[in-house]
N, C-alpha and C positions, 0 to 999 in steps of 0.2 A: 586518796589521794591529796597532796597540797591543794589550797586555794592559790590564788594567782599573791593574794597579800599576805597570807602565812608564807607561801613560798619564798616572798622577798625577805618578809622576817626570820626566817628558818636560816636564812642566805648568810643576811648579817650577822647574825652571834655567832654561827659556824666559824665563817671568814675570822671576824675579831679573834677567833680562840684559836684557831689553825695558824694563822699568822700573826700572831703576836710576838713580839720579840723573844720570848721564854723558850721557844722550840727551836731545835738545831737540827732535828732528825725526823723522818717519815713516818707519820701515823697511816692506821690502816684506815682504808678509805671507808666512806660511809655508804649504805646501802642502797640501793638503785630508787628510787623515785619516778613513778610510773605518770606518763601525760598523755596526750592525743596525738600520736604516731611518733613517740619519742619517749623515752625516759631518760634519767640522767643521774650520774653521784659527783658529791662531792671528791673534791682529790686532796690527797696529804700533799700538800706545797710547804716544802721544807726552805726553810732560810740558811744561808750560810753568811754569816759577816765577813766585809770585805770582798766577797765574790760579784762581780758582776753578771758574767756568764762564761762559760766554758767547760771542761771535760776533767773528769778524774779517771786513771787508769786505776782499773780496780784489780787487787792482790788477787791470783791465782790459788794462793794458798786459803783466803778468806772465803772466795767463790765458791771453788770446786772444780771449776772449767780447767781440766786437768786435758790441754788438745793442742798438738803441734803437727802442723800440717808436714810432717817431715819427708823429704826427697834424696836419697841417697846420690851421690856424684855417679856412681857406678852408673846408674838410670839414664839421669837427664844430659850425661857426657856424648851417651849415643843416640837419645830420642830428644831433641831440644824443644818438641810440643808439648813436652811434661812441665815445662818450663812456667807455661801462663796459668800454672794453681790451680785453686779450688776457689770456694766459696761457703757463704753461712747464709741459714734460712730460719725466719723468727714468725712462730706464732703459737697462739695458746692450742695446744696439740690436745688436753685433754678438757677442758670447757672450762677450768678452774677461775678464771681470771686472771689469770697470771702466765705471761708472754715465755715459751720456750726456746730451745735454740739448737740448733741442727748444725753440723760441721762435715762439710766433704774434704777428704786425703788422698793423694793420689796414690802413696805406697803405704799403708796402715789403714785399717779401719775407721772408717767415720764414726761420727760421736752424736748422739743426742742426750743433751742436758734436759734435765724437767726444775724449770723455777719454783724454788721452795718459799721464795720470796724472802725480804730483806736480804737479797745481794745475796743467797744462799741457793747452789744449783745440785742436783745429785743426774750422776751420770747414769742414765735408764737404759744404756744402746742394745744390752745383750738381751734385756727382759723384752723389749719394743720388739727385736729381729729386724734390725735395720743397720748392721755393722756395715754391711755391703765389703765386706773383708777382700771379696774376689775381684771388685772392680777398681781402676785409676778412675776415681770418681772427681772431675771437676764441681759442674753446676748441683746446684739443689734448689726446689721450692718447696715452700707449705702452703697449699692452697685447698679450699673445699672444691671438688670437681665435681661431687653429684648432688651435692644440696643437703647433705644430712647434717650441717655444722660445724663438723669435724675435718680438719685439715687432710687430706691427701698428700702423701710426699714423693716427689718426683726429684730422680737421681740421674743426673748426665755423666755419661763416661766417655773415656776417650777408645774403648774398643768393643764395650759390651752394649754399645747404644743406649736410650733412655728406659729408666726404671720405674716403674711406678708401684709405689704401695698404699694400699688401700687400709686408710685409719678404722682399727675395729674399736676404739673406745680405751680409756684405760693405759694409754700407752702400748697397746699391741697394734701392730700394722700386719696384713698379710701381700706380699708381692703378685701383683696381677698384671705383669710386664705382657705374657704373650696373650691371656684373657683380653686384655685391653684393646690389642692390634696393634701396640706401638713394634716397631723394625730397629732390629740390631746394626744400625748404621754408626759409622764411626767417627771421630774426631767431633764428639758431642761437646759445645761449648755453654753459652747462655741460654738459658727458656726463659719464655715468656708467654705469659696466663691474657686472654682478652678472647672475648663473644665478637668475634670477627662478623658473622651470620646473624647478629642477635637476635637467637633463639631462646636465650636465658639461659646456656649452656657454657661455661667456660670453654675454649678452647685453645691449641697448645702451637704455637712455635718455637722450634728447635733450630738454635744456628750452628754450624757445623764449621771446623776448620780442617784438621788432617790427621790423624793419629801416629804419621809418620809422612816422610817426605824425604826429597830430593835432597836437603842441605845433609841429612845423615847419611846419605852413602856418597861418601867421598872420593872415591876412583870410578863413579858411573861413566858409563860413554852412551851415546844416543847414536840414531843413525837419523838423517836428515834428507828428504829428497822434495823437490817440488811438482805437485799436481795442479792442475789447472791454475796456475799463476800465483799459486799460494804455498810456501812453504810448512811443511810438515813432519813432526816426529814420527818415522816409521817403527823403530827398533830401542829398546831402553835394554843395556846389559844383555845384547843380544836375544831379547824376549818382543815379540810382537806386539806393539800397541793395541792392538786389538784384541787382548786378551782381557778379560774382565776385571782384574785390578788395575789396567793401565790404562782401559778405554777411557779417553774423554779427559786425560790428567794433565799432559803436554801440550806444548804450543810454543811455536818461536816468535819470539817477543819483535817490536817495533824496532831493537836496536841491532837484533841477531841474534841474541842468545835463547837459550832453551829455557822456558818459563813453566810453571807448575800449579796449575788451577787447583782451590780448594775442594771440599764436600759440599753437595747440594744437602740447603737447608732443607726444613720438613716444616709440614703447616698440616696440625691434626682437627676434624672438627669431631665435636663432643657429640656423638650419637644419645647420650644417657646411660646410667647404668655402667658408667666407667668403661662403655667403647668407645673407639675413637678410629674416624676414617682421613688416612692420608690425601691430601689432595695434592693433584696434579699441578707442575706447573704448565704445562700445556693444555690445561683441561677447561681455561674460562676463567678461571679463579683468579690468574694473573695476568695486566696486560698492559700494554704500552702507555706513554703519555696519551696517546691518539684512540686509546680503545680498543686497540688491538691484540686478541691473544697470543701472550709468549710463544713463539715457535721452537726455543732450548730451554733449558734448564739452567739457569743460574749455577756456575760453581766457582765459588766465592769462598774466600776465606775468613769466615763467620767467627766473630767475637764477642758481638752481643746485639740485641736486637730487645726493643721495646714497643708496648703499644701504647696509645695515647692520643685522645681525641684534640688530634692538631688546629683544626677548621670548626671546631665547635658544634658539629651537628649530632653528636649523638654517636656520632659511628667510631671504633678504635679505627685508627690508620697505627699504623707501623713503620719505625725508621732500624734498619738494620745497620750494623757498625761493619767495616770488611776490613783486612787488613793487606797490604800488599798493597799492588796495583790494582785489585777487585776493587770495584768502585762500593760507596755505599749507596743502600736501594732503599728511598723513602714512597713507601706504599700509600698511597691514599684510597679508604673506603667510600666504594659507591654507594651503599649504603642497600646494593643486591645481592651480598656475598659474595663481591667480589672487589678486587685492589689495582688501582691504577697508577700509575707510575707517576711520581711527580715530575712536572715538566721542566727540562733541563735549564732554563733558564729562571725557574723561580730557587734557586739556590746554586751560584754559580762557582763555588768552591767548596772543598770539605778535606778533612783533615786526609793524610795520606795513610798513615799505618794507625786506622781506626779502631780503638780499645772500647771504652766503657762510653755510655750514654747515660744521661738523666736531662729532665725538662722542668723547666719552671719559668712564671711570668716574673723573670727576675725585674723588670721596670714596671709591675703593675698598672699596665696597660690595658689587662685583660687577655694578652694573647698570650701562647707558651712558646716561650724561647728556647733553642736548642743547644744544648752543652753537649761536645764530641772530643774524651780525650785522644793526645798524641802521646808522642816521646821527646818533644824539643826539652833538653835542658835547661834548666835557669843559669846555670852560670856559661858564662859566656867563653871560656877555657873549653869545658865540657861540649859544647855545641861544636865547636871548631873542629874537636877530634872523635866526635857522631855522626858528624858530615854525614858521612858516605857520597853516593850518587845520585845529585839532585840536577844531573842535564835534564831539560825538558824532550819529550819527544815531538819532533816538529810535526808530524804526521797527525798528531793527537790537537795541536795549538790550532792548526786550521782548520779543525772541524769547528764548527758553530754551534751544533749539540755536546761538546766536551766540555766535561764537567771536571777544572783540575784540581788536585789531590797535592796538599802543602803537609811538610811534617812540622805540625803544629796544634795547638787544642783550639779550637774553633768555637766560636759562639757565636751561632744563628739566630739574631733579632728578629724575631716577627714581626712585620711591618705591618700586619693585621688584612691584607688583602694576597693571602696564599703564597707570600714572597719573601724573600728572608735575606737579610744583609749581615754578611761574617763581619764579627765586630770584636775578634777576641783579644786581638791585640790592643786594640784601645781600651778595652774593659780590663786590663792587668791577667787575661787568662792562658797567651798563648804557648807560654813556658811552665810546665809543669811536671818537668823530669820523665821519665818512664813509667807512663800514667794507667792505672788498670780499670781502677774502678771511682765514679762520683756518684755524690747525694747532696741533691739540695737540701739544706734544714736551716731553718729560721734560727739560729744557735741562740743569739742574743734575745729574742722573741720583740723585735722591734718593725715587725712587718716586713720585713725583705727578706728574700730568703738566701742564706747562704750557700759555701760548696765545702765540701770536704772532698779530696783526694787522696787515695792509695798510690804508691807507686813504686817504684826499687824494681832489679832486675837480679837473677842467681849469677847471670855470665853476660857482662859488658861486650856481647857479639860485636857490637857497633866502632868498639875503640879502635880507630883507625892504625895506631901506631903497633898495637898488636896483630891486626891484621895483617899488614906490610909484612911485619916478621916472619909469621908464619907463611907468607904468599912467598917471599925469598928462600925459605926452606923448600918449598914445594918447586920454586924453580932449580934448586941446586940439584936434586933428584928426585926421585918417584918415590913416596912414603906411601907407606902401607897403612892399611885401613887402621891399625890400631896405633899407628904413632901420630896419626891425623886427629884421633881422638882424645888421644891423651895430650897434644900440644893445646887442644882447647881449655886445659887448664889453666894457659897463661893467662887468658882473658881473666880480669879481675872482677869479685860481686861488685855491683852496681847499686851499694845502701845508698837510698836517698829519704829526707825527710818527709814524712806525709805532708799535706799542705791543708790548712785551713784559711778560706778568703771570705772575707766580710764583705758584704754586700752594703754599699756607701751608697745605695739609694736614689743615685745617680746615673745607673749603669755600669758602674766600675767596681771594683775588686779590693781590697788592699787584704795582704796575706798578715795573719796574725795568728800562725799557726801554733807558738811559742806561749803567746799569751793564753790562747785557751786549750792549751795541753795536748796539740793533738799534732805534734810533731813527733813521733814514733821514728827513730830511722833502723832500716831495714829494707826488707822486701814484702811488702802487702799487696794482696789481692782483691777478694770479695770482701765487699762491704755491704751492712744491715741496718737500719733504721729499726727500733721498737722501744717501747714504753716496758722497761723493765722491773721497773719500780712503782709501777701507777701515778706517777705523779702530774702526768699529763704532756711530760715535756718527752723528747724522744731519745733514747740513750743510742750508743754507738757499736757495734760488734765487726772487728776486723778479721780476715783470716790471712793469716802472716805464712811466708814461705820459711822454714826451715829455724822458727823460732814461735815462742809460745804464742796464741789466739788473742788479741787486744780487746778487752771487754771495757768500754767507757761510761761512767754515769754523767748525764749530762747535771749539770750544776745552775740552770737558768733562774734567776730570781724571778723573771719579770709574770703578769699573770699570763694565764694561757686560755684556751679553751682547746679540748681535745674532740674528735670527731671518730664513731666508728660507724659504720652499714648493719643492717641486717636486710639483707635481700628475700627475695621470692624466688619460687624455682632452685635452679641449680646454681645459681648464683648468691650463693648466701652472705658471702661478703661485699659483696655489692662492687667488685671488680668494674672498672672502668667509670665509675660514677663520678659527675664534677663535682664538686663542694665550692661556693661562694660566698665568705664572710663576709660581715660588712660591719662594721664598726668603728667611728673616727672618720677619718677622710680618706681611710686606704681599703681599697675594695679587694682582698687575697683570696685568693683560687688556689686550689690543688686536686689531684685525682687520686682514687683509689687503685694502686696496681697491685700486682702480685707477680713475681719475676721479675726479668728486666733488668735489673740490675748488674752489675757485673758477676756473673756464675752466682748469685743471691739473691736476695728476696726479702722485703721488708714485710713487718706486721701488718694487716691491712688497719692502721691506724695512722691518721693527720691530726698535725697540730696547727694551731693558728695564735698570733700572737693577740692579747686582748690590750688595745689601745687607750679605752676611755675607762672612768671610773660609773660615769652614766651608763644604766645598762638597756634604756628602753628603746636605744637605737641599734642593738646589738642582733643582726639576724642573719639566718643561715639559710643557704637556698643549696639544694641538692638534684642536679640533672641525673636522673638513674637513666641506664643504657636503654631502659625500653623507652625513653623520651618522656614519661611523666615526671613530675616536678614536686618536692615536699620543701615547703616555706615554713620555720620556725623563727618566731621572733622571742625579744625577751628572753636572750640567753643573758648565762651571769657567768663572770669569771672563775676559772680555778674550778673547772666538771667538765666532765666527760659524759659525751652526750652518747648515747646510740639511737638511730633515725631509722624509723620501720618502713620499708618501701610499701607503698598504701596498694590495695588489691584492685583499684578502679582500672578501667583498660585504659592503655594509655594511647593518647593521641601525640603523634610527632608533630609537634610544630615544626616548620621549615626552616632552615640554615637562615639566619638573619641577614639581610642585605647590609653591606659593608658603606654602600653609598648611594644617594640619593640623587633626583635628577637626572636632568637629559647630560647625555656623554660628551664630553671635550672632544674625545677625536673618535675616529673611523677608520677602517684598514681598508689602505689603497694599496693594494700592494702591486709592485714596481719590480720588473724582474730586472735586475742587474748583474751583467759580469762580476767576475771576482775584480772586485778594488782595489785590492791590496797586495803586493808583491813583498816576499820577503824571503831573504837568503841567510843561512844556515851560518851561524857563527860559534866558536866554542868559546865560553869566556875564561872556563877552568885551564885550558891550554897555556893562558898567561897568568892566571891567579887561581892556583887550583883549591886555596882556601874559600873560594867565593861563595856564599849562602844562596845565591839565584843568580839570574841570568839579567843583565842588564841590556840585551842586544835585542830583543823582541819584545819592545812594548807597545805596538803596535800603531795604527792608522793615528793620523790627526785628521778632524774632519769639518767642515765648514761651508756654510751656505752664503753665498756672496753673489751680486748680481755683477758676472764678469762685463758682460758685454750692453749692459746698463739698457735693457729694455724695461725693464721693471719687475722682474720675475728672478727671485733668487735663483742661482745656480750650485751646482753640489761638488762639491774640490775633496778627496781624499787624497793623502800623502802617501808614498812610496816609500820602500828599503833600497837598499843599495841593490841596483842592478835592474832596477823596475822603474817605471815611469808613473808621474802622478796622473791618478784618474780624475774626467772631468767629465761631468754630464749639465748640458744646457738647457735649462726649464723652457718646454713647449709650451709655455701660456699656463701652466697647472695640468696639459693632459699627457704631457710623457714626459720621461727625461731621454735628451738624445747625446748619446758619446759624443766629445769633442776630443780628437787625437792630433790635434795641428798645434804649429808653434803657439805658446812657449813653452808647451807639455808635451813635445813631441819626441824627448830625448832619454835615453835611459839616465839617472841620476850615479853619482857616482858614491853617496854618503847616504845613509838612512835619513828623510825626511821626519822630524817630529813635529814640534809645535808649529801652530798655523794660526794668522791672524788676517784680516782685512779692514780696510776703512777707506772712507770718501775723503780725498784732499779735498785744500781750500778750494781750488780750481776744479771740485766736483770729479775728480778723477779716482777709478778705483786702483787701490794701491793693495796688495798682497803680498804677505812676507811666509816661508817656509824657514823653519831651521835645521840647518845642514848639519849633524851630527857627526863627529869626529871619533865616536868611543871606538871602532872599529879599526881604522887604521893610528887611534890615536896622535895625528900629526897636527900642529897648530899652525897649519899654511892652510888659506883658504879661508872664504868669509862663513863664518858661523850660522848667518841669514844669506838670504837670497831672496830679492825682489822678482816676482814676476808681473810683468805688464802687457796683461792681454790686447790693449789697442794697438800695442807696437809690435807686438810679437817676439819680445824677448826679455831677457832674466838681465839683473844688475847685481853684480857682487858689492855691496857699500859699506861692508863693517871690518875691522881688522880681525887675523885671524887669533883663536884662543886657546888655551892647554885644556881648559873645561869642556865637556861635552855638552852641547846645549838641548835643554827638551822644551819646556812649557814655554811659549809665548804671549803675551799679554800686554792690552794698551791702556794708560787711563793718563790724566793730565796731573801728574804728579805736584808740579810746580805751581801749579793753576796759572798758567800763562795764556791759556787759550786753546793750546795744541796739544797734540796727543803724545807722548811719551811711551818710550818701548820697554819694558821689563823682560830680560832673557833668563829664564831662570834656568843656570847650571844642574845637570841631572849627575855627573860622576866627574873622577879624573881619571882618565883612561889608563888602564895597567896599577894603578894605586890607590882602588877602591879598598878599605871605605874613609879613606883622605876627602873629609869635604871641601866641592869648591865652592867657590866666589861665584854671585851671579853678577848681572851688569844692567844698567839703566844708561838709557840713553833718550 
């Protein structure tokens, strides 16, 4: 073993040799150097003159990776579920130090490729026995589930459930699905691995969609009746919905249409020796935000799921992406083998068609942020053509616990107090086309993680023009099932370019796809990260639909440090461990994961940017799932470190306090009657291409001492048809409702902005904006004054074409009195024509 001074000299000489300008190709890496609690090897980092960062698409003829996820038209024409694609998994299958690749396929055998080194691969599918030609395969994961250091293979399928293959070594596998206790449930999608009960054995979460759906039964008919005040579907195509395959499948939605639920997800607890037990949704493992065990099994349209420690307590939490109206599920691990739903007010909005998810500390504040992909197009014209029905459901809007869903990619920025701010649009990420897979990766090794996104769809089923054309055909006469299926071919293929976003270090991202060589135009689904050439940066593999898979070499030029783990017991890869790397002025953090990427799974290696040449302050901290911590200092650049989990008994430290000192607020719950009335207005009847409603913006709220008794009273504005709500403050003991003049009459327009002040005569002045958005008339004052002392209202402003939203006061001209700014919200019936605001 090298002493410290010899180690420094060894690095100096070898780095000068390998990083000299005369080398343009990768060299064989050095041998392992053993240290206390870890070992390391020098990486062969190549130099490419003129290249700063980016990817090279490797030619199939050179790599030998001959794979295409081929899906014939005849199959997806009658089953749209198959269009969700397949994934790819990366891991060192035989322990030779080279990362191998496994691809899933819907309509052909899956493929396992052995990495021979130097970007050459060999197809060993047949001898390994993992072709799975009899399955419609979606997701795949390579992860060690029994602690023997060799990764098992998990293959999820549309019809035959999750399949488990035990790794026997030397690229030989044995299927163990039935013996393992895995159920043949249909509609399998992404698989996530995590030790939810922290017993040292990796558990399995399986997200499920549907194998077949109502949308693929063209001339279906249902029977609906009302029972106990609730409308229910009793028959489907003449069959009772009490039959096993129809039970719990249909519902009548808030708009009166027939909706369909997805399949229940599954959580399997690892009992050891590749034996698994499925956890019941109603058995105490899953609880609502108040700690009450779920009474019903969620039946969502699951597309992706990922285990991550969101609150840094060393217990794996779980984010589940669900399609359509079924909400995303965010489960917080309570440390006792159970999950609690994240409170409704912790995340206030999510993506609507949530597809893929990944997490990273985007702004390097120490807290992990959440990226969830949706399908909002980058092109404005395409967005309008794919808009569909975005009308809000008023019954849901009125529920305080409702978490609205919007068709856009969302970035949930972690505030550090278990709540999140959705900043996707501000960050430049809201529009990502028909997106599937997301991967955070520091491409340019500047210390901030960038984003790679796969997208595209074989059939643009949201194309309104084609949809209306087909609707007209069906209205003209009844079409046969065959004709309806054939008409689906009228929808064009939605080829879109994959996206690379560069993290600019300020919470925003810049699209840089072409510059980085990650702009394949087609239909791409699963994405996995792996170091395929052992140079420490992570290369990228993408499973495309009906086109060859893409394998990208990462040409990062900056120094780096790569980390892998050697865990104890059944978790040999250290899945769930948090890595914190400090050198320079940025604390970088990542987590070792398995599965969780859309239908895919990364290699269990993480890479950090090296920010300084002085290595004395380079430290790595590993927080293991068991709670113990390993710290390594004096790390060197351009090395791969394998950290060994200590055998000492773990003492789990309590979660750190986010705030210290006395509380600034205490709960004083005062029961108030519903304070805000709203009435329905259909924006789309007037402007069918609007992308959101402007008629239901909610109330304005103000504290103002109306009766001038020294105590601030509460005023809440109303919408058309309701009355302003006022509560008089009873010296801080209670709020007493006040329903007299000037607040006793229903209002004819929505009240929006609200401001109050005392004038020179010390009289309280209260102004409320009166919004003409719904009636569109330029008659009547846009702002009304409420005089509490005189019990009357006064209209003192001229009518305007623009609808007024916000009101605010300020001494703009510095003459000693307050001026009024009236912020215009929109031009009624002419959105998005920009309105002019007013200053009085």
